[in-house]
C-alpha positions, 0 to 999 in steps of 0.5 A: 372504205371498209366493207364487212361481208357476213355469211353463215357459210364460208371457207373451208366449207365448199359451195357457191356462197362460200367461194363467191364471198371470198372472191368478191372480197378478194377483188374488192381488196385488190381494188383498194377497199378494206374488207373483212369477213364475219362468219360462224363457219369454223376454221376447221371441220373439227366438231365437239366442245373443244372445237367450239371453245377454241373457235369462241376464243378466236372471235375477239380478233380476225384472222389476218393474212400472212405475208404472201398469203391470199387469205382475207381477214376473217372473224369466225364467231361462236358456231350457232346452229339454232334458228334464232342466234343466241344472245351472246352472238347478238352481243358480239355482232352488236359490238362489231357493227358500228357506223363509226368503223364500218362503211358498208355491210354486205349480207350473203343469204341462203334460204336459211341464214339466221346468223346473216339475218341477225347481222342484217337487222343489227347493221341496218338498225345502226344506220350502217349502209347494208346490202342483202344478196340472196344466193338461193331461190327462196320457195314461193310456196310453203311456210318457211320463207314467207313466215320468216320474212314476215316475222323478221320484218324484211319489207321494213328493213332499210337495206338494199336488196339483191339476188344473184340472178333474175330467177333468184330475184323473182320470188324475193320480189314477191316477198318484199312487195314494192321494195326493189330487188337488184341483180348482183351476179356471181363473178368470174375471171374468164381468162382463168378458164380459157382453154388454150386449144380446141378439143383433141380430135379422135379422143372419146366424146366427153361429158363433164359436170361439177356439183355438190353431190346433194339431192337438190343438185339431182346427181342421180338424175344425171346418172340416168340421163347419162345412161340414156345418152349412151343408149341414144348414141351409136354403139361405135361412138366412144363416150365418157363422163367425168362427174366432179364433186363430193357429197352425201349422194355419192354412195348411192351413185356408186351403187347405181354405177355398179348396178348399171355397169357404168363404171368403165366410162363414168368417173366420180372424181370427188372434190377437186380444186379449181386448178385440178378442174381446169384441165378436165374442162379443157379435155371435155366436149359438153357440160351438163347442169341437171339442177332445177333450182339452180340460182346461178350456176357458177360451175356452168359459167366456168365451163362456158368460159372454158369453151364448153357448150352447156346443156342446163335446165331452163328453170334455173339461173344458168339462162343468165349467161347461156342463150338457147341455141347459142352458148348451149341449150336450155331444156325443160326435162331430163328427156329433152336433155338426153335428146339435145345432148346426144344430137349435139355430140354428133353434130358439127354444131358442137365445134361451132359452139365450142369456138363461140364460147372460147371467143366470147366473154360473159358480162359478169366479169369481176370488174363489172361485179365489183362496180355493181356491188359499189352501186348497191352500197350507195343504195344501202347508204340512201336507205339508211339515210332515209330511215334515219331521217324518218326515225328523227321525224318521228321523235325517236332516238337513234338507239331505239331501233337498235333496242328493237333489233336486239 
C-alpha cells in the first residue's frame, strides 16, 4: 500500500504540522507501508530566484533516504505563495497523483493551505482514496474559511474528513454540514519522554513552556502570567522559568524581560531539538500552555508524558489528554492560570500529579494513531467508490471530474 502525505508545510520548517506529518509517515513506514511526502516547502531556508530554480529542478524525483538515515522520501515542488496554485503546480500534481500508483492520499491542512487543497481536489477527482486532516482551528466567523470552503466545494468532495481534536473538528463540522468529521489525534511515543526519576527536592520550582514565539501562541501574555505567579508566591520560594522556542515575538519578549527585571529567573532558550528539550522537561515542575486557539498541543502532551502537570487554556485541544484536576488544570483566563499555578507549586498535589503523569499513558500512542489513519483511508476508499458509481450512473466519464478540478 502506497500512502502519499501532502502538506504545504514540512521540515526543515518547524511546527506542529511539520513534525506530525514526518512522524506519522515514519511510523507508517516502520509498519510496512510505502510512503512519500509531497510539499512546497523548500529543502533549505534559502530565498530568491536561484533557490526557487534549484527547487524546481528537484520536483521530478523525490529525495531518497541514505543508508542509515531516518529521512523519508520527500518530493519538493515549486514553491507557491499565491492563494491559488499556478497551472504548472496543478499539472505537476496531476501527473503525480494517479489511482494506478497511489493507494491513499493524506492531505494535511491548516487554516490556509492552497497547495494541499489543490491536491485534495485532484486526488479525489481521480478516484484516489483521500483523507483530509485539519491541524488548526478554523474560524467559525469571518469570511476566510467559510468563503474558501464554499468556493472550493468542500462539502461535495468525496473524501474522508478528520481533525486533530474535537475542538478542531467542531467548526469543521459546521462548515461541512452532514459530512462526518473524525478525530485523528497527533501521536506520541510516551516512553521517549518518560523522566527516569522524580524531580530533585531542593531545586528551584521550575515552570517550562515550549512554543513558537508567535502572537497567536500568546508568549507575551505568558510573561505577564509568570510575573504575576512570582508575585503570588512567598518571596523566599525560589522560582525559575524556561521558555523554549523561537519566533517573531522574541525581541518584544526580551524587551519586556529587561523592563520588568525578569532576566535573572526567566530564560529564553531559542529553538531546541527534542533531545535538548527532554532534560529541561525532566528538571521542571509545571508546564504552562497559554494559547487560546491551540488545536491540539503536542508540546503539552510531551510534557505530560515527562511527568509534568499541565496548566492550559480550556478553550483549546489540550483537554483531549488533560483532565481538569487529574493530569493538570484547564483554566479560562490568565488570572485563573496565575492562581491555579501558584497554588499548585506550593501544594502536595504537585508531587501527586507528577507521579500520576509519569505512570499513566495517553491514548494517542503511535500504534493507535496509525490504526486510526488506516481506518480513515478505508473511509476514503468508500467515498471514492461511491463518487465513482454516482458519476457513472449520471453518464459522466471518469475524466469529467478531473477536468473540473484542474
